[in-house]
C-alpha positions in Angstrom: 93.6 -11.9 111.7 93.9 -10.8 115.3 92.7 -7.4 116.5 92.8 -5.1 119.5 89.4 -3.4 120.4 89.7 -0.2 122.4 86.8 1.5 124.0 87.7 4.8 125.6 85.7 6.7 128.1 87.5 10.0 128.6 85.1 12.5 130.2 87.8 13.8 132.6 90.6 13.9 130.0 91.7 17.4 128.8 91.3 18.3 125.1 95.1 18.3 124.8 95.3 14.7 126.1 92.4 13.7 123.9 94.2 15.1 120.9 97.4 13.2 122.0 95.3 10.0 122.3 93.6 10.5 119.0 97.0 11.1 117.2 98.4 8.0 118.7 95.4 6.0 117.6 95.5 7.5 114.1 99.2 6.6 113.8 98.3 2.9 114.3 96.1 2.8 111.2 93.2 2.0 113.5 89.6 1.8 112.2 87.2 4.0 114.1 84.0 1.9 114.7 82.2 4.5 116.6 83.0 7.5 118.8 85.9 6.4 121.0 85.7 2.8 119.8 88.7 1.7 117.7 89.9 -1.5 116.1 93.7 -1.9 115.7 95.7 -4.7 114.2 97.1 -6.8 117.0 100.8 -6.0 116.7 103.4 -5.5 119.4 103.7 -1.8 118.5 99.9 -1.4 118.7 99.8 -3.2 122.1 102.3 -0.7 123.4 100.3 2.2 122.0 97.1 0.8 123.6 98.8 0.4 126.9 100.2 4.0 126.8 96.7 5.3 126.0 95.2 3.3 128.8 97.7 4.7 131.2 97.0 8.3 130.2 93.2 7.9 130.4 93.4 6.1 133.8 95.6 8.8 135.2 92.7 11.2 134.4 90.0 9.0 135.9 88.8 7.8 132.5 88.4 4.2 131.5 89.7 2.1 128.7 88.4 -1.3 127.9 90.8 -3.3 125.9 89.8 -6.6 124.2 91.6 -9.0 121.9 89.4 -10.1 119.1 89.5 -12.5 116.2 87.3 -12.2 113.2 84.7 -15.0 113.0 84.7 -15.6 109.3 86.1 -14.4 105.9 83.1 -12.1 105.3 83.7 -10.2 108.5 87.4 -10.0 107.8 86.6 -8.6 104.4 84.3 -5.9 105.9 87.1 -4.9 108.3 89.6 -4.8 105.5 87.1 -2.6 103.5 86.9 -0.2 106.4 90.7 0.0 106.6 90.9 0.6 102.8 88.3 3.3 103.1 90.3 5.0 105.9 93.5 4.8 103.8 91.6 6.2 100.8 90.3 9.1 102.9 93.8 9.9 104.1 95.2 9.8 100.6 92.4 12.1 99.5 93.1 14.5 102.3 96.8 14.5 101.4 95.9 15.2 97.7 93.7 18.0 98.7 96.5 19.6 100.7 98.8 19.3 97.7 96.2 20.9 95.5 95.9 23.8 98.0 99.7 24.1 98.1 99.9 24.3 94.3 97.1 26.8 94.2 98.9 28.9 96.9 102.2 28.9 94.9 100.4 29.7 91.7 98.7 32.7 93.4 102.1 33.9 94.7 103.6 33.5 91.2 100.8 35.6 89.7 101.4 38.3 92.3 104.9 38.7 90.9 106.4 39.8 94.3 108.7 36.8 94.8 109.9 37.4 98.3 112.6 35.2 99.9 110.6 34.8 103.1 107.7 33.4 101.0 110.1 30.8 99.5 111.2 29.8 103.0 107.6 29.6 104.2 106.7 27.4 101.2 109.8 25.3 101.6 108.7 24.6 105.2 105.2 23.6 103.9 106.6 21.2 101.3 108.8 19.5 104.0 105.7 19.0 106.1 103.8 17.5 103.2 106.7 15.3 102.4 107.0 14.0 106.0 103.2 13.4 105.9 103.7 11.4 102.7 106.4 9.2 104.2 104.4 8.7 107.4 101.3 7.5 105.4 103.5 5.1 103.4 105.0 3.7 106.5 101.9 3.6 108.7 99.8 1.8 106.1 102.5 -0.2 104.3 101.0 1.2 101.2 101.0 -0.8 97.9 102.8 0.6 94.9 99.7 2.1 93.4 98.9 4.2 96.5 102.5 5.1 97.0 102.7 6.2 93.4 99.7 8.5 94.0 101.4 10.2 96.9 104.7 10.4 95.1 103.0 12.0 92.1 101.3 14.6 94.2 104.4 15.6 96.1 106.3 15.7 92.8 103.8 18.2 91.4 104.1 20.3 94.5 107.9 20.3 94.3 107.8 21.3 90.6 105.6 24.2 91.3 107.8 25.3 94.2 110.8 25.1 91.9 109.1 27.5 89.5 108.6 29.9 92.3 112.2 29.5 93.5 113.4 30.3 90.0 111.4 33.5 90.0 112.8 34.5 93.3 116.3 33.9 92.1 115.7 35.8 88.9 114.4 38.7 90.8 117.4 38.6 93.1 119.8 38.6 90.1 117.9 41.5 88.5 118.0 43.5 91.7 121.8 42.8 92.1 122.6 44.4 88.7 
């Protein structure tokens, strides 16, 4: 497999630009080998991303070293694939943790028995963000059915809990209307 190796020296780059760079790298499913050293699959899309990052860093008097690499043997390829799998597992775990937090938050709101419409709107926004994140993870990593199933199950649990809250809000609204 072919790879792009990016080494970024960004001492003069603002924190806003560093965050932009980091998000772009993260969206490529890159493996972080060290601080500011990333390994990306050599795809046309990743080449464009690497060029954009290089341009931003150079504009701010930073430096990007970009190399094209090839794995030497099957063992090294397996190590890289293991790093990628670990990165994917960490992102799925982070998503699952956010879903658990969401469910916990909704459960707490249900136990408070206030059922405000603005809370429902707030929670609906949160679920949409979670769902976009789920889709992004699936697309970014071309996830297999097992990992896709995990994400789908998590978002389904969130939506079910949100539906319970929505029902309570609607019931309260009907009771207040009588």
